[in-house]
KEDRENVO-537135 format. One line per field, with one value per atom (N, C-alpha, C, O): residue in three letters; atom name; z, y, x. Coordinates in nm, 3 decimals, padded with zeros to 5 digits. Example, Ala and Ser with C-alpha at 12.3 -4.5 7.8 and 13.67 -1.06 7.14 Angstrom:
2
code = [ala,ala,ala,ala,ser,ser,ser,ser]
site = [N,CA,C,O,N,CA,C,O]
Z = [00.780,00.780,00.780,00.846,00.708,00.714,00.787,00.804]
Y = [-00.569,-00.450,-00.330,-00.332,-00.225,-00.106,00.003,00.114]
X = [01.319,01.230,01.320,01.424,01.285,01.367,01.290,01.341]
This chain:
71
code = [ala,ala,ala,ala,leu,leu,leu,leu,pro,pro,pro,pro,pro,pro,pro,pro,glu,glu,glu,glu,leu,leu,leu,leu,ile,ile,ile,ile,his,his,his,his,ala,ala,ala,ala,ile,ile,ile,ile,ala,ala,ala,ala,gly,gly,gly,gly,his,his,his,his,val,val,val,val,glu,glu,glu,glu,leu,leu,leu,leu,lys,lys,lys,lys,asp,asp,asp,asp,leu,leu,leu,leu,leu,leu,leu,leu,val,val,val,val,leu,leu,leu,leu,cys,cys,cys,cys,arg,arg,arg,arg,ala,ala,ala,ala,ser,ser,ser,ser,arg,arg,arg,arg,his,his,his,his,ile,ile,ile,ile,his,his,his,his,ala,ala,ala,ala,ile,ile,ile,ile,ser,ser,ser,ser,leu,leu,leu,leu,gln,gln,gln,gln,cys,cys,cys,cys,ile,ile,ile,ile,tyr,tyr,tyr,tyr,arg,arg,arg,arg,val,val,val,val,leu,leu,leu,leu,ala,ala,ala,ala,phe,phe,phe,phe,glu,glu,glu,glu,asn,asn,asn,asn,leu,leu,leu,leu,pro,pro,pro,pro,gln,gln,gln,gln,val,val,val,val,val,val,val,val,arg,arg,arg,arg,cys,cys,cys,cys,cys,cys,cys,cys,lys,lys,lys,lys,thr,thr,thr,thr,ile,ile,ile,ile,ile,ile,ile,ile,phe,phe,phe,phe,arg,arg,arg,arg,pro,pro,pro,pro,glu,glu,glu,glu,ala,ala,ala,ala,gly,gly,gly,gly,ile,ile,ile,ile,ser,ser,ser,ser,val,val,val,val,arg,arg,arg,arg,glu,glu,glu,glu,leu,leu,leu,leu,lys,lys,lys,lys,met,met,met,met]
site = [N,CA,C,O,N,CA,C,O,N,CA,C,O,N,CA,C,O,N,CA,C,O,N,CA,C,O,N,CA,C,O,N,CA,C,O,N,CA,C,O,N,CA,C,O,N,CA,C,O,N,CA,C,O,N,CA,C,O,N,CA,C,O,N,CA,C,O,N,CA,C,O,N,CA,C,O,N,CA,C,O,N,CA,C,O,N,CA,C,O,N,CA,C,O,N,CA,C,O,N,CA,C,O,N,CA,C,O,N,CA,C,O,N,CA,C,O,N,CA,C,O,N,CA,C,O,N,CA,C,O,N,CA,C,O,N,CA,C,O,N,CA,C,O,N,CA,C,O,N,CA,C,O,N,CA,C,O,N,CA,C,O,N,CA,C,O,N,CA,C,O,N,CA,C,O,N,CA,C,O,N,CA,C,O,N,CA,C,O,N,CA,C,O,N,CA,C,O,N,CA,C,O,N,CA,C,O,N,CA,C,O,N,CA,C,O,N,CA,C,O,N,CA,C,O,N,CA,C,O,N,CA,C,O,N,CA,C,O,N,CA,C,O,N,CA,C,O,N,CA,C,O,N,CA,C,O,N,CA,C,O,N,CA,C,O,N,CA,C,O,N,CA,C,O,N,CA,C,O,N,CA,C,O,N,CA,C,O,N,CA,C,O,N,CA,C,O,N,CA,C,O,N,CA,C,O,N,CA,C,O,N,CA,C,O,N,CA,C,O]
Z = [-04.504,-04.483,-04.402,-04.436,-04.318,-04.227,-04.208,-04.214,-04.183,-04.253,-04.184,-04.098,-04.268,-04.216,-04.136,-04.069,-04.077,-03.920,-03.816,-03.727,-03.844,-03.736,-03.721,-03.614,-03.802,-03.831,-03.733,-03.644,-03.829,-03.684,-03.585,-03.524,-03.548,-03.361,-03.298,-03.231,-03.388,-03.279,-03.210,-03.099,-03.416,-03.400,-03.256,-03.183,-03.239,-03.189,-03.021,-02.926,-03.016,-02.881,-02.814,-02.718,-02.911,-02.951,-02.884,-02.919,-02.799,-02.828,-02.910,-02.984,-02.905,-03.008,-03.104,-03.225,-03.003,-03.068,-03.078,-03.172,-03.042,-03.128,-03.241,-03.328,-03.274,-03.436,-03.496,-03.575,-03.482,-03.490,-03.600,-03.721,-03.517,-03.540,-03.682,-03.800,-03.643,-03.696,-03.840,-03.940,-03.846,-03.988,-04.121,-04.237,-04.060,-04.147,-04.170,-04.244,-04.109,-04.167,-04.268,-04.243,-04.342,-04.468,-04.505,-04.430,-04.702,-04.721,-04.656,-04.619,-04.650,-04.619,-04.454,-04.408,-04.361,-04.240,-04.193,-04.110,-04.316,-04.285,-04.265,-04.169,-04.392,-04.381,-04.279,-04.197,-04.277,-04.108,-04.054,-04.085,-03.928,-03.853,-03.861,-03.755,-03.982,-04.009,-03.933,-03.889,-03.962,-03.961,-03.781,-03.727,-03.679,-03.561,-03.502,-03.412,-03.600,-03.570,-03.514,-03.398,-03.639,-03.636,-03.646,-03.742,-03.488,-03.494,-03.439,-03.473,-03.308,-03.180,-03.188,-03.165,-03.214,-03.173,-03.094,-03.089,-03.004,-02.873,-02.939,-03.010,-02.902,-02.948,-02.780,-02.668,-02.796,-02.682,-02.661,-02.570,-02.777,-02.861,-02.973,-03.065,-03.004,-03.185,-03.263,-03.366,-03.207,-03.362,-03.396,-03.497,-03.279,-03.326,-03.368,-03.472,-03.376,-03.461,-03.648,-03.727,-03.646,-03.818,-03.833,-03.911,-03.768,-03.801,-03.839,-03.914,-03.778,-03.817,-03.883,-03.874,-03.963,-04.047,-04.201,-04.302,-04.141,-04.275,-04.316,-04.435,-04.171,-04.235,-04.271,-04.333,-04.278,-04.361,-04.492,-04.580,-04.486,-04.597,-04.714,-04.828,-04.676,-04.761,-04.814,-04.925,-04.682,-04.696,-04.632,-04.545,-04.708,-04.726,-04.651,-04.567,-04.664,-04.603,-04.421,-04.355,-04.400,-04.234,-04.155,-04.044,-04.250,-04.195,-04.197,-04.109,-04.353,-04.279,-04.219,-04.170,-04.137,-04.013,-03.888,-03.784,-03.876,-03.773,-03.711,-03.771,-03.600,-03.540,-03.465,-03.557,-03.317,-03.267,-03.217,-03.237,-03.176,-03.176,-02.987,-02.928,-02.954,-02.833,-02.834,-02.871,-02.748,-02.720,-02.619,-02.590]
Y = [00.050,00.075,00.012,-00.105,00.036,-00.091,-00.165,-00.087,-00.320,-00.412,-00.321,-00.250,-00.334,-00.270,-00.331,-00.270,-00.486,-00.566,-00.487,-00.459,-00.444,-00.377,-00.241,-00.217,-00.167,-00.062,-00.016,00.067,-00.169,-00.114,-00.206,-00.247,-00.247,-00.303,-00.152,-00.078,-00.159,00.024,00.109,00.163,00.104,00.239,00.149,00.226,00.053,00.015,00.044,00.000,00.126,00.134,00.284,00.327,00.302,00.449,00.575,00.586,00.631,00.749,00.855,00.916,00.880,00.888,01.007,01.013,01.089,01.233,01.187,01.241,01.044,01.069,00.998,01.024,00.890,00.873,00.972,00.981,01.068,01.214,01.234,01.245,01.231,01.291,01.155,01.178,01.075,00.962,00.990,00.975,01.022,01.021,01.057,01.023,01.149,01.313,01.244,01.305,01.119,01.104,01.024,01.115,00.961,00.906,00.866,00.853,00.851,00.785,00.633,00.617,00.556,00.417,00.409,00.298,00.528,00.545,00.545,00.494,00.653,00.726,00.631,00.616,00.559,00.423,00.340,00.331,00.301,00.239,00.304,00.305,00.432,00.544,00.528,00.536,00.506,00.570,00.445,00.448,00.334,00.176,00.197,00.179,00.247,00.292,00.360,00.338,00.450,00.561,00.542,00.569,00.472,00.435,00.322,00.275,00.236,00.178,00.094,00.000,00.217,00.255,00.331,00.426,00.398,00.551,00.546,00.462,00.673,00.677,00.826,00.882,00.872,00.928,01.043,01.005,01.122,01.188,01.318,01.373,01.327,01.360,01.377,01.327,01.435,01.430,01.471,01.420,01.586,01.703,01.594,01.612,01.452,01.421,01.339,01.326,01.219,01.180,01.178,01.111,01.300,01.372,01.355,01.266,01.429,01.494,01.327,01.317,01.240,01.113,01.054,00.939,01.063,01.004,01.067,01.020,01.222,01.254,01.236,01.233,01.218,01.162,01.048,01.018,00.974,00.844,00.818,00.750,00.907,00.955,00.978,00.930,01.030,01.119,01.055,01.072,00.938,00.802,00.753,00.770,00.645,00.501,00.429,00.354,00.437,00.405,00.356,00.253,00.480,00.503,00.418,00.364,00.431,00.413,00.189,00.110,00.157,-00.008,-00.031,-00.084,00.026,00.010,00.018,-00.030,00.064,00.094,-00.074,-00.163,-00.086,-00.244,-00.182,-00.102,-00.084,-00.100,00.092,00.198,00.082,00.190,00.197,00.117,00.316,00.415,00.507,00.604,00.503,00.578,00.634,00.737]
X = [02.060,01.932,01.860,01.847,01.811,01.803,01.673,01.578,01.630,01.497,01.455,01.507,01.270,01.129,01.097,01.014,01.128,01.134,01.143,01.062,01.287,01.371,01.302,01.245,01.302,01.205,01.089,01.072,00.982,00.860,00.912,00.813,00.993,01.015,01.013,00.942,01.181,01.155,01.087,01.089,00.958,00.864,00.753,00.692,00.744,00.637,00.668,00.602,00.784,00.775,00.882,00.946,00.850,00.800,00.636,00.519,00.706,00.587,00.541,00.619,00.430,00.335,00.414,00.436,00.443,00.561,00.614,00.672,00.704,00.827,00.813,00.896,00.708,00.663,00.673,00.767,00.593,00.516,00.701,00.722,00.764,00.925,00.951,00.978,00.939,00.991,00.927,00.996,00.822,00.753,00.820,00.795,00.926,00.971,01.119,01.196,01.163,01.361,01.296,01.216,01.256,01.234,01.058,00.961,01.081,00.952,00.898,00.782,00.973,01.011,00.988,00.960,01.000,01.021,00.888,00.813,00.898,00.728,00.623,00.547,00.632,00.520,00.528,00.437,00.589,00.590,00.560,00.440,00.582,00.564,00.396,00.333,00.326,00.212,00.077,-00.038,00.209,00.092,00.080,-00.029,00.232,00.229,00.093,00.012,00.115,00.062,-00.062,-00.091,-00.170,-00.291,-00.332,-00.393,-00.283,-00.284,-00.430,-00.502,-00.418,-00.449,-00.516,-00.440,-00.663,-00.708,-00.804,-00.894,-00.781,-00.869,-00.886,-00.803,-01.000,-01.101,-01.132,-01.098,-01.171,-01.228,-01.332,-01.393,-01.317,-01.468,-01.521,-01.457,-01.627,-01.669,-01.596,-01.550,-01.579,-01.441,-01.313,-01.245,-01.280,-01.152,-01.207,-01.142,-01.326,-01.376,-01.330,-01.264,-01.414,-01.457,-01.320,-01.289,-01.212,-01.080,-00.985,-00.888,-01.037,-00.978,-01.031,-00.988,-01.117,-01.227,-01.161,-01.107,-01.209,-01.131,-01.002,-00.970,-00.885,-00.785,-00.817,-00.715,-00.874,-00.871,-00.910,-00.858,-01.044,-01.074,-00.940,-00.938,-00.876,-00.786,-00.682,-00.632,-00.636,-00.576,-00.516,-00.430,-00.596,-00.620,-00.536,-00.587,-00.372,-00.280,-00.337,-00.333,-00.381,-00.349,-00.502,-00.506,-00.604,-00.703,-00.677,-00.710,-00.598,-00.571,-00.583,-00.683,-00.375,-00.323,-00.438,-00.392,-00.567,-00.681,-00.696,-00.755,-00.637,-00.749,-00.778,-00.760,-00.833,-00.843,-00.921,-00.861,-01.012,-01.048,-01.133,-01.205,-01.083,-01.136,-01.166,-01.101,-01.393,-01.433,-01.411,-01.473]
C-alpha cells in the first residue's frame, strides 16, 4: 500500500470529479480523498449551503477537513 502522505499529495493535485472517483477505490483512500474534497467549500446558493451542512452533521469527518468557505 502507498503511504498516506503520498496519497494525500496525489489527491491534492487532482480535480474534484477525479477525487469523487478516487473515493471509491478503498476505505483508506476514501478518508484521504474526503479531506481534499471538503478542504475548500464554495457555495453559489442557499440550497447548496443547506445540503453541505446536512452532510457535515451526518459525516463529522468531512467537517473536520473544512479550511475555507467561499460564498
